[in-house]
VEXDREN-2710 file (C-alpha; in Angstrom, 1 decimal):
% VEXDREN-2710
k/r/px/py/pz
1/MET/18.3/1.8/144.4
2/GLN/21.7/0.5/143.2
3/THR/23.2/-2.3/145.3
4/VAL/26.9/-1.5/145.7
5/LEU/29.7/-3.9/146.9
6/LEU/32.6/-1.9/148.4
7/THR/36.0/-3.4/149.2
8/GLY/38.4/-1.8/151.6
9/GLY/35.3/-0.4/153.4
10/THR/37.3/-0.2/156.8
11/GLY/40.3/1.6/155.3
12/LEU/41.1/5.3/155.2
13/VAL/39.0/6.1/152.2
14/GLY/36.4/3.3/152.6
15/SER/35.3/4.0/156.1
16/ARG/34.4/7.7/155.1
17/LEU/33.0/6.6/151.7
18/LEU/30.5/3.8/152.8
19/PRO/28.4/6.1/155.1
20/ARG/28.3/8.8/152.4
21/LEU/27.3/6.3/149.8
22/SER/24.4/5.0/152.1
23/ALA/23.2/8.2/152.9
24/ALA/23.0/9.0/149.3
25/GLY/20.5/6.1/148.9
26/PHE/22.7/3.3/147.7
27/ASP/22.2/-0.3/149.1
28/CYS/25.7/-0.9/150.4
29/ARG/27.5/-4.2/150.9
30/ALA/31.0/-4.2/152.4
31/LEU/33.4/-7.1/151.8
32/VAL/34.8/-7.9/155.3
33/ARG/37.1/-10.7/156.6
34/ARG/35.6/-10.8/160.1
35/GLU/32.8/-9.1/162.1
36/VAL/33.4/-5.3/162.2
37/ASP/31.2/-2.4/163.1
38/LEU/29.7/-0.8/159.8
39/PRO/27.7/2.3/159.4
40/ALA/23.8/1.9/159.7
41/GLY/22.3/0.3/156.7
42/VAL/25.5/-1.3/155.4
43/THR/25.7/-5.2/155.1
44/GLY/28.8/-6.9/155.9
45/VAL/29.6/-10.0/153.7
46/ARG/32.3/-12.3/154.7
47/GLY/34.9/-12.8/152.1
48/GLU/38.7/-12.6/151.1
49/LEU/40.2/-11.2/148.0
50/SER/43.0/-13.7/148.3
51/ASP/40.4/-16.4/148.2
52/PRO/38.3/-16.6/145.2
53/ALA/35.9/-19.0/146.5
54/THR/34.6/-16.7/149.1
55/LEU/33.5/-13.9/146.6
56/ARG/30.6/-15.2/144.9
57/GLU/28.0/-14.3/147.5
58/ALA/29.6/-10.9/147.7
59/VAL/29.1/-10.0/144.3
60/GLU/25.8/-11.8/143.3
61/GLY/23.0/-9.3/142.7
62/VAL/25.0/-6.2/142.8
63/ASP/24.8/-3.4/140.4
64/ALA/28.2/-2.0/140.8
65/VAL/31.5/-2.7/142.6
66/VAL/33.6/-0.1/144.2
67/HIS/37.2/-1.7/144.7
68/LEU/39.3/0.3/147.2
69/ALA/41.2/-2.6/149.0
70/ALA/44.8/-2.1/148.5
71/LEU/48.2/-2.6/150.3
72/PHE/50.5/0.4/150.4
73/ARG/52.9/1.3/153.1
74/THR/54.8/-2.0/153.9
75/GLY/58.2/-3.3/153.2
76/ASP/56.8/-6.5/151.8
77/GLU/56.5/-6.1/148.0
78/ASP/55.3/-9.6/147.4
79/ALA/52.5/-8.9/149.8
80/ILE/51.7/-5.5/147.8
81/TRP/51.4/-7.4/144.6
82/ARG/49.3/-10.1/145.9
83/ALA/46.9/-7.8/147.5
84/ASN/46.9/-5.2/144.7
85/LEU/47.0/-7.4/141.5
86/ASP/46.0/-10.8/142.7
87/GLY/43.1/-9.5/144.7
88/THR/41.9/-7.4/141.8
89/ARG/42.2/-10.4/139.5
90/HIS/40.0/-12.5/141.8
91/LEU/37.4/-9.9/142.2
92/VAL/37.1/-9.3/138.5
93/ASP/36.9/-12.9/137.7
94/ALA/34.1/-13.2/140.4
95/VAL/32.2/-10.2/138.9
96/LYS/32.6/-11.6/135.5
97/ALA/31.2/-15.0/136.4
98/HIS/28.4/-13.9/138.8
99/ALA/27.5/-10.2/138.0
100/PRO/28.8/-9.6/134.5
101/SER/26.4/-6.4/134.0
102/ALA/27.8/-4.8/137.1
103/ARG/29.7/-1.5/136.7
104/PHE/33.3/-1.8/138.2
105/VAL/34.8/1.3/139.7
106/MET/38.3/1.0/140.9
107/ALA/40.4/3.2/143.0
108/SER/43.9/3.8/141.8
109/THR/46.5/6.2/142.6
110/GLY/48.4/9.4/141.4
111/ASN/51.7/7.7/142.4
112/VAL/51.6/6.0/139.1
113/TYR/53.0/9.0/137.2
114/GLY/56.7/9.5/137.4
115/GLY/56.7/13.3/137.6
116/ASP/59.0/13.9/134.7
117/VAL/56.5/15.2/131.9
118/GLY/57.0/18.7/132.7
119/HIS/53.4/19.4/133.8
120/PRO/50.8/18.4/136.2
121/ALA/50.2/14.6/135.0
122/ARG/47.3/14.0/132.6
123/GLU/45.6/10.7/132.2
124/ASP/47.3/10.0/128.9
125/ASP/50.9/10.8/130.0
126/PRO/53.2/7.9/130.6
127/ALA/52.8/6.2/133.9
128/THR/56.4/5.3/134.7
129/ALA/56.5/4.7/138.5
130/LYS/58.5/1.6/139.4
131/ALA/57.8/1.2/143.0
132/ALA/55.7/-1.8/144.1
133/TYR/52.6/0.1/145.2
134/PRO/52.0/2.2/142.0
135/ALA/53.5/-0.6/139.6
136/SER/51.0/-3.1/141.1
137/LYS/48.1/-0.6/140.6
138/LEU/49.1/0.1/137.3
139/ALA/49.0/-3.7/136.5
140/ALA/45.7/-3.9/138.2
141/GLU/44.3/-1.0/135.9
142/ALA/45.5/-2.9/132.9
143/LEU/43.7/-6.1/134.1
144/LEU/40.6/-4.3/134.5
145/ARG/40.6/-2.4/131.2
146/ASP/41.1/-5.8/129.5
147/SER/38.3/-7.5/131.4
148/GLY/35.4/-6.8/129.2
149/LEU/33.4/-5.3/132.2
150/THR/31.9/-2.0/132.3
151/TRP/34.7/0.0/134.2
152/SER/36.2/3.2/135.4
153/ILE/39.4/3.9/137.2
154/LEU/39.8/6.9/139.6
155/ARG/43.3/7.9/140.3
156/LEU/43.1/9.6/143.9
157/PRO/45.6/12.1/145.2
158/PHE/46.6/12.6/148.7
159/VAL/43.2/12.4/150.6
160/TYR/42.6/14.1/153.8
161/GLY/39.7/15.3/156.1
162/ASP/37.2/14.0/158.6
163/GLY/40.0/13.6/161.3
164/ASP/41.5/10.6/159.5
165/GLY/45.1/11.2/160.5
166/HIS/46.4/11.2/157.0
167/LEU/47.4/15.0/157.1
168/GLU/48.8/14.5/160.5
169/SER/51.1/11.8/159.1
170/MET/52.9/14.2/156.6
171/PRO/55.7/15.5/159.0
172/ALA/56.8/12.0/159.6
173/LEU/56.7/11.1/156.0
174/ALA/58.6/14.1/155.1
175/SER/61.4/12.9/157.5
176/ARG/61.2/9.4/156.4
177/PHE/61.3/10.0/152.7
178/GLY/63.4/13.2/152.6
179/LEU/60.6/15.3/151.1
180/HIS/61.3/18.8/150.1
181/PRO/59.3/21.3/152.0
182/ALA/58.5/23.3/148.8
183/HIS/57.2/19.9/147.0
184/SER/53.6/20.1/146.3
185/TYR/50.9/17.5/146.0
186/SER/47.4/17.3/144.5
187/VAL/44.9/16.7/147.4
188/ALA/41.2/16.0/147.9
189/HIS/38.9/16.0/150.8
190/HIS/37.0/12.7/151.5
191/ARG/33.7/14.6/150.8
192/ASP/34.7/15.1/147.3
193/VAL/36.2/11.7/146.8
194/ALA/32.8/10.4/147.7
195/ILE/31.2/12.9/145.0
196/ALA/33.7/11.5/142.4
197/PHE/32.7/7.9/143.1
198/ARG/28.9/8.7/143.3
199/LEU/29.5/10.3/139.7
200/ALA/31.3/7.4/138.5
201/LEU/28.5/5.1/139.6
202/THR/26.2/7.0/137.3
203/GLY/28.3/5.9/134.3
204/ALA/29.7/9.3/133.7
205/MET/33.2/8.0/133.8
206/ASP/32.7/4.7/132.0
207/GLY/35.8/3.5/130.0
208/ARG/37.9/6.2/131.4
209/VAL/40.9/6.6/133.7
210/VAL/40.2/9.8/135.7
211/ASN/42.4/11.9/138.0
212/ILE/40.4/13.2/140.9
213/THR/42.0/16.3/142.6
214/ASP/40.8/19.7/144.1
215/ASP/41.5/23.1/142.7
216/ALA/45.0/23.8/144.4
217/PRO/48.1/21.7/145.1
218/VAL/49.5/22.0/148.6
219/THR/53.2/22.1/149.7
220/VAL/54.7/19.7/152.2
221/TYR/55.4/22.7/154.2
222/GLU/51.8/23.9/154.4
223/MET/50.6/20.3/155.2
224/ALA/52.9/20.1/158.2
225/GLN/51.8/23.4/159.4
226/TYR/48.1/22.2/159.2
227/ALA/49.1/19.1/160.9
228/GLY/50.3/21.1/163.9
229/ALA/54.1/20.0/163.4
230/PRO/55.8/22.6/161.4
231/ILE/59.0/21.8/159.5
232/GLU/61.9/23.9/158.3
233/GLY/61.6/25.5/155.0
234/SER/64.3/25.2/152.2
235/ALA/65.3/27.5/149.2
236/GLU/66.9/24.5/147.5
237/PRO/65.7/23.8/144.0
238/LEU/63.3/21.0/143.6
239/ALA/64.6/18.0/141.6
240/THR/61.3/16.8/140.3
241/PRO/58.8/19.6/140.8
242/TRP/55.8/18.0/139.1
243/ALA/56.0/14.6/141.0
244/GLY/52.7/14.3/143.0
245/ARG/50.8/16.7/140.9
246/MET/47.7/15.7/138.6
247/ASP/45.7/17.6/136.2
248/GLY/42.1/17.4/137.1
249/SER/40.7/18.9/133.7
250/LEU/39.1/15.6/132.6
251/ALA/37.2/15.1/135.8
252/ARG/35.8/18.7/135.5
253/ALA/34.7/18.0/131.9
254/LEU/32.9/14.9/133.1
255/GLY/30.8/16.9/135.7
256/PHE/33.1/16.6/138.8
257/GLU/33.3/19.9/140.9
258/PRO/34.9/19.7/144.4
259/THR/32.8/21.2/147.2
260/VAL/36.0/21.7/149.3
261/PRO/38.1/23.5/146.7
262/THR/41.4/23.8/148.8
263/ILE/42.9/22.5/151.9
264/HIS/42.9/26.2/153.2
265/ALA/39.1/26.2/152.7
266/ALA/38.9/23.1/154.7
267/ALA/40.9/24.6/157.5
268/ARG/38.8/27.6/157.5
269/GLU/35.7/25.5/157.9
270/GLY/37.2/23.2/160.5
271/MET/37.0/20.2/158.2
272/LEU/40.5/18.8/158.6
END
């Protein structure tokens, strides 16, 4: 049984991943800042990524670390960099000092791609995004790749399902950011995100950056419909038609196959 430490275990992805890893037979620890309700069989370990001195207990004896903790939608760019880069640095340093043989699997984002390469982004395409969130994740990726640890990086798309509310946020996001109704995004269901992380924990993705996505992108228009808050369509051309789209070929070659192939299949099965 592998002992796995997970950061960000109470977040959108982590709170769905933890019970799935535990049910799959992993001995799971969750890094928490305070007492919280955790899934059965999961051990909470107090610590803060901002405080390196608190991380030794969390990492000692682990076989792997799944690093999900990140700061995203906030106007405080300094806070984003502290959480996403400095927090990763502190965790990497703790693992190097106290669990150097542990496998380190980090969640990153498809937002690192700028969308100007003329096709769904591949892992070897330039990552040119400048906003604080994707730029800080890119910097954290580079830090991990240079760490000397056994690592893999999973670039996640728009993740949905399990009633997490993410899909329901799309109409508001479309209004806030002026998203074109025809713009499409790569997506993945929580169930398949868990499958990808389980695969990474076997070592199948060691030393690689891997895009995780299901079989079909989804338009903003369709997501708003599934969210129950339809938006108006548009026939205006798209300025950056490939932004938000990722090529999942490498993940498939490494053994990943989504069990929820499309958001339409998820809707039919009542899995939104």
